[in-house]
N, C-alpha and C positions, 0 to 999 in steps of 0.2 A: 367738460369735454368740448373743445372748440370745434366749430363747423367750418369746413372749407368747401361746402357743396355748391354745385350750380343749381339753378332754378329748375329742378327736375324731380318728379316723384321718386324715381329710382335712386337718385342721389340722396334724397331725404331718408329713404329706407335704409340705405347703407350707413347713414349716420347712427341708426339704431342698432342694426344687426351686423355691421361690418367689422366685427372683431371676433377673436377666437372663442371667447367665453360666453358672451351674451346669448347666442342661440342655445347653448347648452343649459344655461340657467333657465331659459324659457322652456326648454324640453322638460326639465325636472318639475317645474310648476305645472306643465301640461299633463304630466302623468300622475299628479296627485301629491307631490311633495309640497309641504307648506312651512314646516319649521326650518330654521336656519341649518340645524345639524343634519336633517334629512336631505335638504338640498345639497349640502356639502358632501354628504355620503355618496350622492350620485355623481359628483364631480370631484373626486378626491385629489386630482392633480392640480386643482386650483387652490391657491392659498386662502385661508379664511379671510384675510384682509382684502384680497382681491374680490372674493365673493361679496363681502359686505359693500365694497365700493360699487360693484355692478348692480346690486339690489337697490342701492340708493339712487343710482342713475336711472334705473327702470321706474322707480317711484317718481322721480322728477319728470320723466317723460310721460307719465300717466298710464303706464302699462301694468304697474303693480301697485297694490296698496298694502300697507302693513296694518293688520288689525290687532288691536290690543287684546290681551288675554287677562285672566284673573290675576290677582295680586300674587307676586312671586313666580309667575309663570311667563315664559317667553311669548312674544307675539307670533302671529302667523302671517305669511305672505300669500296674497290672493291676487289672481289676475283680474284686471278690470275688463270691461267689455272690449276696449281697444286691444288689450293683451290677449283676450280670448280669440279675437278675430285673427290673430297671428297664427293660431294653431294649424290651419291648413297650409300656411306658408312654410312653417318649420318642417312639417311632415313631407311636403313636396320637395324641400331641399334634400331631405334624406332619400326620397325615392329617386330623384335625379342622380344623386351620388351612387345609389345602389346599381343604377344602370351603367353609369359611365366612369366612375372613379373608385369603385369599391371592390375589394377582393377579400380573400381569406385573411384572418388576423395574423399579424406578425407576432413573433415571440414577445416583443415589447408591448403589444396591444392586448396580450392575454392577461387579464386581471380577474382571477378567480373570485375574490371577494366582491368586486364590483359586479361581476356577472350574477352571482347569487342574489345580490341586492336588486339587480335588474329583473330577475325572475319574478319577484313579488310585485313589481310594477306592471309586468305583462300578464298578471293573473286575470283570468276571465271569471268574475265572481259568479256568473250564472252556471258555471261548470265545475266549481269547486265541490269537493265532497261535503255532504251534509253533516257528517259526524266529525269530531275533532280528529285530525290526521297529522302526524309528525313525520316529516321527510328529512333524512340525513343525506345531504348532497356532498359528494366527494369528487373534486376536480383534480386531475393529474396533469403532469407535463408542465410546460412554461406557465407561470401564473397559478400554480397549484394552490388549492385552498379547500377548506371544508366549511360547511355551515348547515344550519337546521331551519327548515320551514315549518312553522307552527300554524296549521290551517284550522280555523274555527270561526264560526259566526260570519261566514262569507268574507273572510279577510285572511291575509297572510302576514305573519310576523316573522322577521328574519333574525336569527340568532347566530352570531359568529363564534360564540362559546357554547359548549354543551349545556343545554338547559336542564338536563337531568330527567327528561321525559322519555317514556317508552317510544321507541322508533317503530313506526308502522311500515315504512318503505325506505330502503336505501337506494340511492341512485349514484352511479359512478360513470364518469366520462372524462375525456381529456377536456381541458379548458377550451381549446380550439374548436373541438367538435360541438360542445355545448353552445359556444358563441355562434357558430355557423347555423345551428338549428334555431336558436332564439330569434335571429333576424331573417329566418325563412330561406336560407341558402341551401338547406338540405332537410329532408324529411326524417323524422325520428325513426321510422321503420327502417330506413336505409342505414342509419347509424347502428341500430340493433343488429341488422343483418351483417354488418361489417365488424361487429364486436366492439364498436366505439361507444356504445351506450348500453349499460348493464343495470339490471334491477335485482334487488334482493328483498323479497316480500311477497305478499299475495298477488297472484296474477291479475286479479281484477284491478288492483291499484297500479300495477305496472302498465297495464293496457291503458288505463285512464290518464296517467300522469301527463303525457304529451298534450292531452286535450284541455288541461287546466290553464294553459297559457296561450295567449294570442300571438302567434308568430306570423300573422298575415299583414302586418303594417306595411311592409315593403313588397308584398307578394306580387303586385302587378308588374314589377320589374325584376322578377326572380331569375330570369335567364342569365347565363354566365356573363360576368362582368367583362367589359371590353376595355377597361382602363388600365392604368399602369400596373396594378397589382392583381390582375386576374390570374387565377390559378389554372 
């Protein structure tokens, strides 16, 4: 990647983060993805060859290191201290956009499978149920999809195909409403009141479900967007 920057720290930062995909690759690494397939699953619209190229570039720039795994197993990508220090920068980019450039999702931006994958990344391990719990998530409307969250041992596994396990709680919502809730634009109780979020299962699990996920990342800027796509 050639550089045409001036002698300025902002220009140097743009050389690293000034394209569409690199900040998203960093986002996936920041929320815990480490394997190539997991990173790609969080950015499905990037081709695998493009992702591989971006990861190689981040390695050259000293922001990511690829750690070797056991024989026959793929390596994992880990942020270096320099990469870790970019974490607040990436989140602040999102908070700025939440205030000035961000609105409700368009039909094109409604990606049910991607949203279910994002749910497990936003899980608050300190609030997950202690006993194994299987949740069937059904998303309707544009981007409709379904998936299963297998919660056990303070972790969440996402299945896009029926794992054949007994379901403890079913959750149904439109993809748009679930996406708005996950980024903190609307409270779960408001969606329930409007009939946009429905539960089938024990009331204790239904009440607890919204608390299992951290929707506060962009909360300081939760007032209505003033940008081009404000609803």
